PDB file of the backbone (N, CA, C, O) and the ligand in Angstrom, with CONECT records:
HET     ZN  A 101       1
ATOM      1  N   MET A   1      42.955 155.947 150.701  1.00  0.00           N
ATOM      2  CA  MET A   1      42.609 157.128 151.465  1.00  0.00           C
ATOM      3  C   MET A   1      42.096 158.192 150.491  1.00  0.00           C
ATOM      4  O   MET A   1      42.763 158.480 149.497  1.00  0.00           O
ATOM      5  N   PRO A   2      40.941 158.771 150.752  1.00  0.00           N
ATOM      6  CA  PRO A   2      40.380 159.750 149.821  1.00  0.00           C
ATOM      7  C   PRO A   2      41.117 161.082 149.852  1.00  0.00           C
ATOM      8  O   PRO A   2      41.766 161.445 150.832  1.00  0.00           O
ATOM      9  N   VAL A   3      40.989 161.785 148.749  1.00  0.00           N
ATOM     10  CA  VAL A   3      41.579 163.113 148.604  1.00  0.00           C
ATOM     11  C   VAL A   3      40.483 164.134 148.866  1.00  0.00           C
ATOM     12  O   VAL A   3      39.412 164.075 148.263  1.00  0.00           O
ATOM     13  N   TYR A   4      40.752 165.058 149.757  1.00  0.00           N
ATOM     14  CA  TYR A   4      39.806 166.125 150.063  1.00  0.00           C
ATOM     15  C   TYR A   4      40.387 167.444 149.594  1.00  0.00           C
ATOM     16  O   TYR A   4      41.600 167.652 149.626  1.00  0.00           O
ATOM     17  N   GLU A   5      39.504 168.333 149.156  1.00  0.00           N
ATOM     18  CA  GLU A   5      39.953 169.643 148.710  1.00  0.00           C
ATOM     19  C   GLU A   5      39.691 170.663 149.799  1.00  0.00           C
ATOM     20  O   GLU A   5      38.598 170.735 150.362  1.00  0.00           O
ATOM     21  N   PHE A   6      40.705 171.440 150.080  1.00  0.00           N
ATOM     22  CA  PHE A   6      40.597 172.546 151.033  1.00  0.00           C
ATOM     23  C   PHE A   6      40.869 173.837 150.279  1.00  0.00           C
ATOM     24  O   PHE A   6      41.543 173.839 149.249  1.00  0.00           O
ATOM     25  N   ARG A   7      40.337 174.933 150.804  1.00  0.00           N
ATOM     26  CA  ARG A   7      40.537 176.219 150.130  1.00  0.00           C
ATOM     27  C   ARG A   7      41.192 177.184 151.104  1.00  0.00           C
ATOM     28  O   ARG A   7      40.608 177.578 152.113  1.00  0.00           O
ATOM     29  N   CYS A   8      42.439 177.555 150.766  1.00  0.00           N
ATOM     30  CA  CYS A   8      43.165 178.548 151.549  1.00  0.00           C
ATOM     31  C   CYS A   8      42.661 179.932 151.142  1.00  0.00           C
ATOM     32  O   CYS A   8      42.519 180.197 149.948  1.00  0.00           O
ATOM     33  N   PRO A   9      42.385 180.829 152.107  1.00  0.00           N
ATOM     34  CA  PRO A   9      41.911 182.166 151.736  1.00  0.00           C
ATOM     35  C   PRO A   9      42.973 182.980 150.997  1.00  0.00           C
ATOM     36  O   PRO A   9      42.641 183.956 150.324  1.00  0.00           O
ATOM     37  N   VAL A  10      44.233 182.599 151.112  1.00  0.00           N
ATOM     38  CA  VAL A  10      45.313 183.353 150.467  1.00  0.00           C
ATOM     39  C   VAL A  10      45.754 182.671 149.171  1.00  0.00           C
ATOM     40  O   VAL A  10      45.839 183.319 148.128  1.00  0.00           O
ATOM     41  N   CYS A  11      46.033 181.379 149.233  1.00  0.00           N
ATOM     42  CA  CYS A  11      46.657 180.659 148.107  1.00  0.00           C
ATOM     43  C   CYS A  11      45.647 179.981 147.181  1.00  0.00           C
ATOM     44  O   CYS A  11      45.963 179.718 146.021  1.00  0.00           O
ATOM     45  N   GLY A  12      44.455 179.698 147.664  1.00  0.00           N
ATOM     46  CA  GLY A  12      43.477 179.023 146.824  1.00  0.00           C
ATOM     47  C   GLY A  12      43.342 177.553 147.201  1.00  0.00           C
ATOM     48  O   GLY A  12      43.754 177.152 148.290  1.00  0.00           O
ATOM     49  N   PRO A  13      42.768 176.744 146.308  1.00  0.00           N
ATOM     50  CA  PRO A  13      42.493 175.338 146.657  1.00  0.00           C
ATOM     51  C   PRO A  13      43.751 174.478 146.662  1.00  0.00           C
ATOM     52  O   PRO A  13      44.699 174.710 145.912  1.00  0.00           O
ATOM     53  N   PHE A  14      43.722 173.475 147.538  1.00  0.00           N
ATOM     54  CA  PHE A  14      44.769 172.453 147.566  1.00  0.00           C
ATOM     55  C   PHE A  14      44.141 171.150 148.016  1.00  0.00           C
ATOM     56  O   PHE A  14      43.094 171.147 148.662  1.00  0.00           O
ATOM     57  N   ASP A  15      44.781 170.043 147.674  1.00  0.00           N
ATOM     58  CA  ASP A  15      44.286 168.709 148.023  1.00  0.00           C
ATOM     59  C   ASP A  15      45.071 168.151 149.196  1.00  0.00           C
ATOM     60  O   ASP A  15      46.260 168.427 149.349  1.00  0.00           O
ATOM     61  N   ALA A  16      44.399 167.366 150.021  1.00  0.00           N
ATOM     62  CA  ALA A  16      45.054 166.712 151.148  1.00  0.00           C
ATOM     63  C   ALA A  16      44.425 165.340 151.350  1.00  0.00           C
ATOM     64  O   ALA A  16      43.228 165.153 151.130  1.00  0.00           O
ATOM     65  N   LEU A  17      45.246 164.389 151.769  1.00  0.00           N
ATOM     66  CA  LEU A  17      44.787 163.025 152.050  1.00  0.00           C
ATOM     67  C   LEU A  17      44.419 162.911 153.521  1.00  0.00           C
ATOM     68  O   LEU A  17      45.194 163.297 154.396  1.00  0.00           O
ATOM     69  N   HIS A  18      43.238 162.381 153.785  1.00  0.00           N
ATOM     70  CA  HIS A  18      42.791 162.121 155.150  1.00  0.00           C
ATOM     71  C   HIS A  18      41.952 160.852 155.121  1.00  0.00           C
ATOM     72  O   HIS A  18      41.350 160.517 154.101  1.00  0.00           O
ATOM     73  N   THR A  19      41.918 160.164 156.227  1.00  0.00           N
ATOM     74  CA  THR A  19      41.029 159.012 156.322  1.00  0.00           C
ATOM     75  C   THR A  19      39.595 159.506 156.411  1.00  0.00           C
ATOM     76  O   THR A  19      39.344 160.624 156.861  1.00  0.00           O
ATOM     77  N   MET A  20      38.655 158.671 155.982  1.00  0.00           N
ATOM     78  CA  MET A  20      37.257 159.077 156.011  1.00  0.00           C
ATOM     79  C   MET A  20      36.761 159.247 157.444  1.00  0.00           C
ATOM     80  O   MET A  20      35.845 160.029 157.697  1.00  0.00           O
ATOM     81  N   ALA A  21      37.369 158.510 158.388  1.00  0.00           N
ATOM     82  CA  ALA A  21      36.932 158.596 159.774  1.00  0.00           C
ATOM     83  C   ALA A  21      37.464 159.841 160.461  1.00  0.00           C
ATOM     84  O   ALA A  21      36.871 160.308 161.433  1.00  0.00           O
ATOM     85  N   ALA A  22      38.572 160.388 159.976  1.00  0.00           N
ATOM     86  CA  ALA A  22      39.201 161.497 160.686  1.00  0.00           C
ATOM     87  C   ALA A  22      39.459 162.681 159.774  1.00  0.00           C
ATOM     88  O   ALA A  22      40.489 163.342 159.902  1.00  0.00           O
ATOM     89  N   VAL A  23      38.540 162.965 158.852  1.00  0.00           N
ATOM     90  CA  VAL A  23      38.745 164.125 157.984  1.00  0.00           C
ATOM     91  C   VAL A  23      38.376 165.397 158.763  1.00  0.00           C
ATOM     92  O   VAL A  23      37.270 165.488 159.297  1.00  0.00           O
ATOM     93  N   PRO A  24      39.273 166.360 158.833  1.00  0.00           N
ATOM     94  CA  PRO A  24      38.967 167.584 159.578  1.00  0.00           C
ATOM     95  C   PRO A  24      38.145 168.551 158.737  1.00  0.00           C
ATOM     96  O   PRO A  24      38.146 168.478 157.508  1.00  0.00           O
ATOM     97  N   ASP A  25      37.438 169.466 159.417  1.00  0.00           N
ATOM     98  CA  ASP A  25      36.698 170.511 158.702  1.00  0.00           C
ATOM     99  C   ASP A  25      37.636 171.593 158.192  1.00  0.00           C
ATOM    100  O   ASP A  25      37.302 172.318 157.255  1.00  0.00           O
ATOM    101  N   ALA A  26      38.815 171.706 158.809  1.00  0.00           N
ATOM    102  CA  ALA A  26      39.802 172.694 158.367  1.00  0.00           C
ATOM    103  C   ALA A  26      41.185 172.054 158.450  1.00  0.00           C
ATOM    104  O   ALA A  26      41.440 171.202 159.301  1.00  0.00           O
ATOM    105  N   ASP A  27      42.071 172.478 157.552  1.00  0.00           N
ATOM    106  CA  ASP A  27      43.435 171.966 157.526  1.00  0.00           C
ATOM    107  C   ASP A  27      44.372 173.143 157.298  1.00  0.00           C
ATOM    108  O   ASP A  27      43.940 174.218 156.882  1.00  0.00           O
ATOM    109  N   LEU A  28      45.649 172.935 157.570  1.00  0.00           N
ATOM    110  CA  LEU A  28      46.617 174.000 157.368  1.00  0.00           C
ATOM    111  C   LEU A  28      47.104 173.978 155.925  1.00  0.00           C
ATOM    112  O   LEU A  28      47.376 172.914 155.368  1.00  0.00           O
ATOM    113  N   CYS A  29      47.211 175.148 155.331  1.00  0.00           N
ATOM    114  CA  CYS A  29      47.691 175.263 153.959  1.00  0.00           C
ATOM    115  C   CYS A  29      49.162 174.850 153.921  1.00  0.00           C
ATOM    116  O   CYS A  29      49.947 175.316 154.746  1.00  0.00           O
ATOM    117  N   PRO A  30      49.552 173.983 152.979  1.00  0.00           N
ATOM    118  CA  PRO A  30      50.953 173.560 152.919  1.00  0.00           C
ATOM    119  C   PRO A  30      51.889 174.687 152.473  1.00  0.00           C
ATOM    120  O   PRO A  30      53.092 174.607 152.718  1.00  0.00           O
ATOM    121  N   ALA A  31      51.369 175.733 151.827  1.00  0.00           N
ATOM    122  CA  ALA A  31      52.229 176.812 151.339  1.00  0.00           C
ATOM    123  C   ALA A  31      52.429 177.904 152.387  1.00  0.00           C
ATOM    124  O   ALA A  31      53.556 178.329 152.640  1.00  0.00           O
ATOM    125  N   CYS A  32      51.318 178.363 153.005  1.00  0.00           N
ATOM    126  CA  CYS A  32      51.453 179.498 153.921  1.00  0.00           C
ATOM    127  C   CYS A  32      51.087 179.147 155.359  1.00  0.00           C
ATOM    128  O   CYS A  32      51.358 179.938 156.263  1.00  0.00           O
ATOM    129  N   GLY A  33      50.483 177.992 155.595  1.00  0.00           N
ATOM    130  CA  GLY A  33      50.161 177.582 156.954  1.00  0.00           C
ATOM    131  C   GLY A  33      48.866 178.155 157.487  1.00  0.00           C
ATOM    132  O   GLY A  33      48.565 177.974 158.666  1.00  0.00           O
ATOM    133  N   ALA A  34      48.084 178.842 156.660  1.00  0.00           N
ATOM    134  CA  ALA A  34      46.822 179.417 157.117  1.00  0.00           C
ATOM    135  C   ALA A  34      45.773 178.316 157.252  1.00  0.00           C
ATOM    136  O   ALA A  34      45.813 177.310 156.545  1.00  0.00           O
ATOM    137  N   ALA A  35      44.837 178.526 158.172  1.00  0.00           N
ATOM    138  CA  ALA A  35      43.723 177.589 158.333  1.00  0.00           C
ATOM    139  C   ALA A  35      42.833 177.662 157.097  1.00  0.00           C
ATOM    140  O   ALA A  35      42.458 178.747 156.652  1.00  0.00           O
ATOM    141  N   SER A  36      42.499 176.488 156.545  1.00  0.00           N
ATOM    142  CA  SER A  36      41.739 176.423 155.294  1.00  0.00           C
ATOM    143  C   SER A  36      40.540 175.519 155.491  1.00  0.00           C
ATOM    144  O   SER A  36      40.662 174.421 156.035  1.00  0.00           O
ATOM    145  N   CYS A  37      39.381 175.982 155.047  1.00  0.00           N
ATOM    146  CA  CYS A  37      38.153 175.204 155.178  1.00  0.00           C
ATOM    147  C   CYS A  37      38.070 174.146 154.083  1.00  0.00           C
ATOM    148  O   CYS A  37      38.573 174.324 152.973  1.00  0.00           O
ATOM    149  N   ARG A  38      37.427 173.054 154.429  1.00  0.00           N
ATOM    150  CA  ARG A  38      37.222 171.986 153.456  1.00  0.00           C
ATOM    151  C   ARG A  38      36.143 172.390 152.466  1.00  0.00           C
ATOM    152  O   ARG A  38      35.123 172.956 152.859  1.00  0.00           O
ATOM    153  N   SER A  39      36.352 172.109 151.202  1.00  0.00           N
ATOM    154  CA  SER A  39      35.390 172.409 150.149  1.00  0.00           C
ATOM    155  C   SER A  39      34.561 171.172 149.860  1.00  0.00           C
ATOM    156  O   SER A  39      35.033 170.045 150.006  1.00  0.00           O
ATOM    157  N   ILE A  40      33.333 171.391 149.452  1.00  0.00           N
ATOM    158  CA  ILE A  40      32.469 170.306 149.008  1.00  0.00           C
ATOM    159  C   ILE A  40      32.720 170.122 147.518  1.00  0.00           C
ATOM    160  O   ILE A  40      32.443 171.023 146.726  1.00  0.00           O
ATOM    161  N   THR A  41      33.237 168.972 147.134  1.00  0.00           N
ATOM    162  CA  THR A  41      33.579 168.715 145.730  1.00  0.00           C
ATOM    163  C   THR A  41      33.030 167.367 145.310  1.00  0.00           C
ATOM    164  O   THR A  41      32.569 166.578 146.134  1.00  0.00           O
ATOM    165  N   ALA A  42      33.089 167.123 144.024  1.00  0.00           N
ATOM    166  CA  ALA A  42      32.691 165.825 143.489  1.00  0.00           C
ATOM    167  C   ALA A  42      33.719 164.787 143.904  1.00  0.00           C
ATOM    168  O   ALA A  42      34.882 165.134 144.105  1.00  0.00           O
ATOM    169  N   PRO A  43      33.329 163.524 144.039  1.00  0.00           N
ATOM    170  CA  PRO A  43      34.292 162.488 144.397  1.00  0.00           C
ATOM    171  C   PRO A  43      35.383 162.363 143.341  1.00  0.00           C
ATOM    172  O   PRO A  43      35.120 162.483 142.145  1.00  0.00           O
ATOM    173  N   ALA A  44      36.579 162.127 143.786  1.00  0.00           N
ATOM    174  CA  ALA A  44      37.728 162.000 142.887  1.00  0.00           C
ATOM    175  C   ALA A  44      37.825 160.563 142.402  1.00  0.00           C
ATOM    176  O   ALA A  44      38.729 159.826 142.795  1.00  0.00           O
ATOM    177  N   LEU A  45      36.885 160.166 141.542  1.00  0.00           N
ATOM    178  CA  LEU A  45      36.822 158.771 141.135  1.00  0.00           C
ATOM    179  C   LEU A  45      37.834 158.423 140.056  1.00  0.00           C
ATOM    180  O   LEU A  45      38.341 157.301 140.031  1.00  0.00           O
ATOM    181  N   GLY A  46      38.135 159.344 139.179  1.00  0.00           N
ATOM    182  CA  GLY A  46      38.978 159.003 138.036  1.00  0.00           C
ATOM    183  C   GLY A  46      40.437 159.266 138.224  1.00  0.00           C
ATOM    184  O   GLY A  46      41.192 159.219 137.252  1.00  0.00           O
ATOM    185  N   ARG A  47      40.868 159.538 139.411  1.00  0.00           N
ATOM    186  CA  ARG A  47      42.247 159.957 139.603  1.00  0.00           C
ATOM    187  C   ARG A  47      43.216 158.807 139.753  1.00  0.00           C
ATOM    188  O   ARG A  47      44.392 158.949 139.417  1.00  0.00           O
ATOM    189  N   ASP A  48      42.759 157.671 140.250  1.00  0.00           N
ATOM    190  CA  ASP A  48      43.718 156.631 140.596  1.00  0.00           C
ATOM    191  C   ASP A  48      43.908 155.583 139.514  1.00  0.00           C
ATOM    192  O   ASP A  48      44.827 154.771 139.619  1.00  0.00           O
ATOM    193  N   GLY A  49      43.089 155.567 138.492  1.00  0.00           N
ATOM    194  CA  GLY A  49      43.255 154.566 137.448  1.00  0.00           C
ATOM    195  C   GLY A  49      42.938 153.168 137.928  1.00  0.00           C
ATOM    196  O   GLY A  49      43.549 152.203 137.470  1.00  0.00           O
ATOM    197  N   SER A  50      41.989 153.043 138.847  1.00  0.00           N
ATOM    198  CA  SER A  50      41.639 151.735 139.380  1.00  0.00           C
ATOM    199  C   SER A  50      40.917 150.912 138.311  1.00  0.00           C
ATOM    200  O   SER A  50      40.499 151.443 137.282  1.00  0.00           O
ATOM    201  N   ALA A  51      40.779 149.623 138.565  1.00  0.00           N
ATOM    202  CA  ALA A  51      40.150 148.718 137.606  1.00  0.00           C
ATOM    203  C   ALA A  51      38.715 149.137 137.281  1.00  0.00           C
ATOM    204  O   ALA A  51      38.352 149.137 136.104  1.00  0.00           O
ATOM    205  N   PRO A  52      37.877 149.495 138.267  1.00  0.00           N
ATOM    206  CA  PRO A  52      36.521 149.940 137.908  1.00  0.00           C
ATOM    207  C   PRO A  52      36.528 151.200 137.050  1.00  0.00           C
ATOM    208  O   PRO A  52      35.710 151.326 136.138  1.00  0.00           O
ATOM    209  N   MET A  53      37.429 152.124 137.323  1.00  0.00           N
ATOM    210  CA  MET A  53      37.473 153.349 136.521  1.00  0.00           C
ATOM    211  C   MET A  53      37.988 153.062 135.118  1.00  0.00           C
ATOM    212  O   MET A  53      37.517 153.667 134.155  1.00  0.00           O
ATOM    213  N   ARG A  54      38.957 152.140 134.984  1.00  0.00           N
ATOM    214  CA  ARG A  54      39.429 151.788 133.641  1.00  0.00           C
ATOM    215  C   ARG A  54      38.303 151.149 132.843  1.00  0.00           C
ATOM    216  O   ARG A  54      38.169 151.399 131.645  1.00  0.00           O
ATOM    217  N   LEU A  55      37.486 150.320 133.506  1.00  0.00           N
ATOM    218  CA  LEU A  55      36.350 149.691 132.833  1.00  0.00           C
ATOM    219  C   LEU A  55      35.327 150.729 132.397  1.00  0.00           C
ATOM    220  O   LEU A  55      34.836 150.676 131.269  1.00  0.00           O
ATOM    221  N   LEU A  56      35.003 151.668 133.274  1.00  0.00           N
ATOM    222  CA  LEU A  56      34.051 152.712 132.916  1.00  0.00           C
ATOM    223  C   LEU A  56      34.594 153.579 131.787  1.00  0.00           C
ATOM    224  O   LEU A  56      33.847 153.960 130.885  1.00  0.00           O
ATOM    225  N   ASP A  57      35.891 153.896 131.827  1.00  0.00           N
ATOM    226  CA  ASP A  57      36.491 154.690 130.762  1.00  0.00           C
ATOM    227  C   ASP A  57      36.455 153.936 129.437  1.00  0.00           C
ATOM    228  O   ASP A  57      36.169 154.529 128.396  1.00  0.00           O
ATOM    229  N   ALA A  58      36.740 152.638 129.464  1.00  0.00           N
ATOM    230  CA  ALA A  58      36.724 151.847 128.232  1.00  0.00           C
ATOM    231  C   ALA A  58      35.310 151.750 127.675  1.00  0.00           C
ATOM    232  O   ALA A  58      35.118 151.807 126.461  1.00  0.00           O
ATOM    233  N   ALA A  59      34.311 151.604 128.558  1.00  0.00           N
ATOM    234  CA  ALA A  59      32.923 151.534 128.095  1.00  0.00           C
ATOM    235  C   ALA A  59      32.490 152.861 127.478  1.00  0.00           C
ATOM    236  O   ALA A  59      31.809 152.876 126.452  1.00  0.00           O
ATOM    237  N   ALA A  60      32.877 153.958 128.091  1.00  0.00           N
ATOM    238  CA  ALA A  60      32.519 155.273 127.541  1.00  0.00           C
ATOM    239  C   ALA A  60      33.252 155.511 126.223  1.00  0.00           C
ATOM    240  O   ALA A  60      32.679 156.076 125.292  1.00  0.00           O
ATOM    241  N   ARG A  61      34.510 155.088 126.135  1.00  0.00           N
ATOM    242  CA  ARG A  61      35.290 155.288 124.922  1.00  0.00           C
ATOM    243  C   ARG A  61      34.742 154.437 123.774  1.00  0.00           C
ATOM    244  O   ARG A  61      34.768 154.868 122.621  1.00  0.00           O
ATOM    245  N   SER A  62      34.243 153.224 124.080  1.00  0.00           N
ATOM    246  CA  SER A  62      33.753 152.347 123.021  1.00  0.00           C
ATOM    247  C   SER A  62      32.469 152.887 122.386  1.00  0.00           C
ATOM    248  O   SER A  62      32.115 152.482 121.279  1.00  0.00           O
ATOM    249  N   ALA A  63      31.770 153.793 123.069  1.00  0.00           N
ATOM    250  CA  ALA A  63      30.563 154.372 122.490  1.00  0.00           C
ATOM    251  C   ALA A  63      30.901 155.269 121.312  1.00  0.00           C
ATOM    252  O   ALA A  63      30.141 155.346 120.347  1.00  0.00           O
ATOM    253  N   SER A  64      32.030 155.941 121.387  1.00  0.00           N
ATOM    254  CA  SER A  64      32.387 156.856 120.299  1.00  0.00           C
ATOM    255  C   SER A  64      33.529 156.320 119.440  1.00  0.00           C
ATOM    256  O   SER A  64      33.668 156.712 118.282  1.00  0.00           O
ATOM    257  N   GLU A  65      34.345 155.427 119.998  1.00  0.00           N
ATOM    258  CA  GLU A  65      35.481 154.876 119.262  1.00  0.00           C
ATOM    259  C   GLU A  65      35.481 153.356 119.412  1.00  0.00           C
ATOM    260  O   GLU A  65      36.333 152.810 120.113  1.00  0.00           O
ATOM    261  N   PRO A  66      34.535 152.660 118.762  1.00  0.00           N
ATOM    262  CA  PRO A  66      34.507 151.198 118.942  1.00  0.00           C
ATOM    263  C   PRO A  66      35.770 150.547 118.383  1.00  0.00           C
ATOM    264  O   PRO A  66      36.290 150.946 117.340  1.00  0.00           O
ATOM    265  N   ALA A  67      36.238 149.554 119.092  1.00  0.00           N
ATOM    266  CA  ALA A  67      37.425 148.840 118.646  1.00  0.00           C
ATOM    267  C   ALA A  67      37.080 147.987 117.429  1.00  0.00           C
ATOM    268  O   ALA A  67      36.063 147.294 117.423  1.00  0.00           O
ATOM    269  N   VAL A  68      37.921 148.037 116.401  1.00  0.00           N
ATOM    270  CA  VAL A  68      37.700 147.274 115.182  1.00  0.00           C
ATOM    271  C   VAL A  68      38.477 145.967 115.304  1.00  0.00           C
ATOM    272  O   VAL A  68      39.674 145.964 115.589  1.00  0.00           O
ATOM    273  N   VAL A  69      37.773 144.855 115.083  1.00  0.00           N
ATOM    274  CA  VAL A  69      38.380 143.538 115.180  1.00  0.00           C
ATOM    275  C   VAL A  69      38.433 142.947 113.783  1.00  0.00           C
ATOM    276  O   VAL A  69      37.426 142.924 113.076  1.00  0.00           O
ATOM    277  N   SER A  70      39.595 142.474 113.385  1.00  0.00           N
ATOM    278  CA  SER A  70      39.745 141.932 112.036  1.00  0.00           C
ATOM    279  C   SER A  70      39.687 140.411 112.019  1.00  0.00           C
ATOM    280  O   SER A  70      39.494 139.818 110.957  1.00  0.00           O
ATOM    281  N   GLU A  71      39.847 139.768 113.164  1.00  0.00           N
ATOM    282  CA  GLU A  71      39.768 138.312 113.204  1.00  0.00           C
ATOM    283  C   GLU A  71      39.341 137.883 114.608  1.00  0.00           C
ATOM    284  O   GLU A  71      39.315 138.690 115.537  1.00  0.00           O
ATOM    285  N   THR A  72      39.008 136.605 114.744  1.00  0.00           N
ATOM    286  CA  THR A  72      38.589 136.096 116.037  1.00  0.00           C
ATOM    287  C   THR A  72      39.782 135.994 116.970  1.00  0.00           C
ATOM    288  O   THR A  72      40.934 135.980 116.536  1.00  0.00           O
ATOM    289  N   ALA A  73      39.487 135.924 118.246  1.00  0.00           N
ATOM    290  CA  ALA A  73      40.545 135.811 119.236  1.00  0.00           C
ATOM    291  C   ALA A  73      41.237 134.457 119.101  1.00  0.00           C
ATOM    292  O   ALA A  73      40.595 133.486 118.700  1.00  0.00           O
ATOM    293  N   PRO A  74      42.517 134.366 119.421  1.00  0.00           N
ATOM    294  CA  PRO A  74      43.226 133.088 119.320  1.00  0.00           C
ATOM    295  C   PRO A  74      42.572 132.031 120.207  1.00  0.00           C
ATOM    296  O   PRO A  74      42.211 132.313 121.350  1.00  0.00           O
ATOM    297  N   GLY A  75      42.423 130.836 119.690  1.00  0.00           N
ATOM    298  CA  GLY A  75      41.835 129.746 120.459  1.00  0.00           C
ATOM    299  C   GLY A  75      40.322 129.762 120.456  1.00  0.00           C
ATOM    300  O   GLY A  75      39.705 128.880 121.054  1.00  0.00           O
ATOM    301  N   ARG A  76      39.709 130.721 119.813  1.00  0.00           N
ATOM    302  CA  ARG A  76      38.257 130.836 119.790  1.00  0.00           C
ATOM    303  C   ARG A  76      37.729 130.632 118.378  1.00  0.00           C
ATOM    304  O   ARG A  76      36.644 131.111 118.048  1.00  0.00           O
ATOM    305  N   ARG A  77      38.481 129.927 117.541  1.00  0.00           N
ATOM    306  CA  ARG A  77      38.097 129.759 116.155  1.00  0.00           C
ATOM    307  C   ARG A  77      36.878 128.831 116.057  1.00  0.00           C
ATOM    308  O   ARG A  77      36.821 127.788 116.708  1.00  0.00           O
ATOM    309  N   ARG A  78      35.928 129.224 115.248  1.00  0.00           N
ATOM    310  CA  ARG A  78      34.678 128.489 115.090  1.00  0.00           C
ATOM    311  C   ARG A  78      34.773 127.628 113.836  1.00  0.00           C
ATOM    312  O   ARG A  78      35.122 128.116 112.761  1.00  0.00           O
ATOM    313  N   THR A  79      34.464 126.373 113.981  1.00  0.00           N
ATOM    314  CA  THR A  79      34.480 125.485 112.818  1.00  0.00           C
ATOM    315  C   THR A  79      33.067 125.321 112.296  1.00  0.00           C
ATOM    316  O   THR A  79      32.094 125.624 112.986  1.00  0.00           O
ATOM    317  N   ALA A  80      32.969 124.837 111.066  1.00  0.00           N
ATOM    318  CA  ALA A  80      31.659 124.649 110.453  1.00  0.00           C
ATOM    319  C   ALA A  80      30.867 123.618 111.241  1.00  0.00           C
ATOM    320  O   ALA A  80      31.415 122.593 111.645  1.00  0.00           O
ATOM    321  N   GLY A  81      29.612 123.873 111.460  1.00  0.00           N
ATOM    322  CA  GLY A  81      28.769 122.953 112.199  1.00  0.00           C
ATOM    323  C   GLY A  81      28.708 123.260 113.680  1.00  0.00           C
ATOM    324  O   GLY A  81      27.827 122.754 114.376  1.00  0.00           O
ATOM    325  N   THR A  82      29.610 124.064 114.173  1.00  0.00           N
ATOM    326  CA  THR A  82      29.577 124.435 115.582  1.00  0.00           C
ATOM    327  C   THR A  82      28.555 125.546 115.765  1.00  0.00           C
ATOM    328  O   THR A  82      28.642 126.578 115.099  1.00  0.00           O
ATOM    329  N   PRO A  83      27.611 125.357 116.636  1.00  0.00           N
ATOM    330  CA  PRO A  83      26.623 126.415 116.818  1.00  0.00           C
ATOM    331  C   PRO A  83      27.263 127.677 117.374  1.00  0.00           C
ATOM    332  O   PRO A  83      28.186 127.634 118.188  1.00  0.00           O
ATOM    333  N   VAL A  84      26.742 128.792 116.908  1.00  0.00           N
ATOM    334  CA  VAL A  84      27.264 130.076 117.385  1.00  0.00           C
ATOM    335  C   VAL A  84      26.881 130.284 118.838  1.00  0.00           C
ATOM    336  O   VAL A  84      27.661 130.799 119.638  1.00  0.00           O
ATOM    337  N   SER A  85      25.675 129.876 119.157  1.00  0.00           N
ATOM    338  CA  SER A  85      25.181 130.054 120.511  1.00  0.00           C
ATOM    339  C   SER A  85      24.743 128.708 121.060  1.00  0.00           C
ATOM    340  O   SER A  85      24.272 127.847 120.316  1.00  0.00           O
ATOM    341  N   THR A  86      24.895 128.535 122.326  1.00  0.00           N
ATOM    342  CA  THR A  86      24.425 127.302 122.964  1.00  0.00           C
ATOM    343  C   THR A  86      23.043 127.487 123.580  1.00  0.00           C
ATOM    344  O   THR A  86      22.476 126.541 124.126  1.00  0.00           O
ATOM    345  N   ASN A  87      22.506 128.682 123.497  1.00  0.00           N
ATOM    346  CA  ASN A  87      21.176 128.942 124.035  1.00  0.00           C
ATOM    347  C   ASN A  87      20.141 128.334 123.095  1.00  0.00           C
ATOM    348  O   ASN A  87      20.086 128.737 121.933  1.00  0.00           O
ATOM    349  N   PRO A  88      19.301 127.364 123.545  1.00  0.00           N
ATOM    350  CA  PRO A  88      18.329 126.720 122.654  1.00  0.00           C
ATOM    351  C   PRO A  88      17.274 127.681 122.119  1.00  0.00           C
ATOM    352  O   PRO A  88      16.674 127.401 121.080  1.00  0.00           O
ATOM    353  N   LEU A  89      17.031 128.783 122.779  1.00  0.00           N
ATOM    354  CA  LEU A  89      16.029 129.739 122.292  1.00  0.00           C
ATOM    355  C   LEU A  89      16.512 130.438 121.019  1.00  0.00           C
ATOM    356  O   LEU A  89      15.693 130.913 120.232  1.00  0.00           O
ATOM    357  N   HIS A  90      17.819 130.506 120.810  1.00  0.00           N
ATOM    358  CA  HIS A  90      18.341 131.161 119.613  1.00  0.00           C
ATOM    359  C   HIS A  90      18.028 130.360 118.346  1.00  0.00           C
ATOM    360  O   HIS A  90      18.019 130.933 117.256  1.00  0.00           O
ATOM    361  N   ARG A  91      17.766 129.029 118.459  1.00  0.00           N
ATOM    362  CA  ARG A  91      17.427 128.221 117.284  1.00  0.00           C
ATOM    363  C   ARG A  91      16.070 128.617 116.716  1.00  0.00           C
ATOM    364  O   ARG A  91      15.796 128.392 115.537  1.00  0.00           O
ATOM    365  N   ARG A  92      15.233 129.199 117.546  1.00  0.00           N
ATOM    366  CA  ARG A  92      13.871 129.557 117.111  1.00  0.00           C
ATOM    367  C   ARG A  92      13.796 130.947 116.499  1.00  0.00           C
ATOM    368  O   ARG A  92      12.732 131.379 116.055  1.00  0.00           O
ATOM    369  N   LEU A  93      14.930 131.650 116.475  1.00  0.00           N
ATOM    370  CA  LEU A  93      14.923 132.992 115.890  1.00  0.00           C
ATOM    371  C   LEU A  93      14.790 132.894 114.372  1.00  0.00           C
ATOM    372  O   LEU A  93      15.245 131.911 113.786  1.00  0.00           O
ATOM    373  N   PRO A  94      14.175 133.892 113.714  1.00  0.00           N
ATOM    374  CA  PRO A  94      14.032 133.854 112.247  1.00  0.00           C
ATOM    375  C   PRO A  94      15.394 133.938 111.570  1.00  0.00           C
ATOM    376  O   PRO A  94      16.286 134.656 112.022  1.00  0.00           O
ATOM    377  N   ARG A  95      15.536 133.200 110.492  1.00  0.00           N
ATOM    378  CA  ARG A  95      16.786 133.175 109.705  1.00  0.00           C
ATOM    379  C   ARG A  95      16.669 134.128 108.547  1.00  0.00           C
ATOM    380  O   ARG A  95      15.572 134.354 108.035  1.00  0.00           O
ATOM    381  N   PRO A  96      17.779 134.691 108.126  1.00  0.00           N
ATOM    382  CA  PRO A  96      17.737 135.610 106.973  1.00  0.00           C
ATOM    383  C   PRO A  96      17.505 134.865 105.663  1.00  0.00           C
ATOM    384  O   PRO A  96      17.442 135.486 104.602  1.00  0.00           O
TER     385      PRO A  96
HETATM  386 ZN    ZN A 101      47.862 179.285 151.777  1.00  0.00          ZN2+
END
């Protein structure tokens, strides 16, 4: 259920949960009970820590703080003679 922001004329902004099908244009302030209009705000995408948001956060973080790897992942050890890539087009690339 999305979080909508309402603005009480007395107390200021507050958040309320409503379904997308039944979001009201005005809600009652939980502190004073005054009618409060809904504010137009940016979507609250980063609040829940969902899997897509964790992925986006990790991608943004890796741009400035790349993870340093000191060894290969367990079970992914490469032996001599094993091609690095299975793509046949990579064999045609220039060698150093
Ligand atoms: Zn209020």
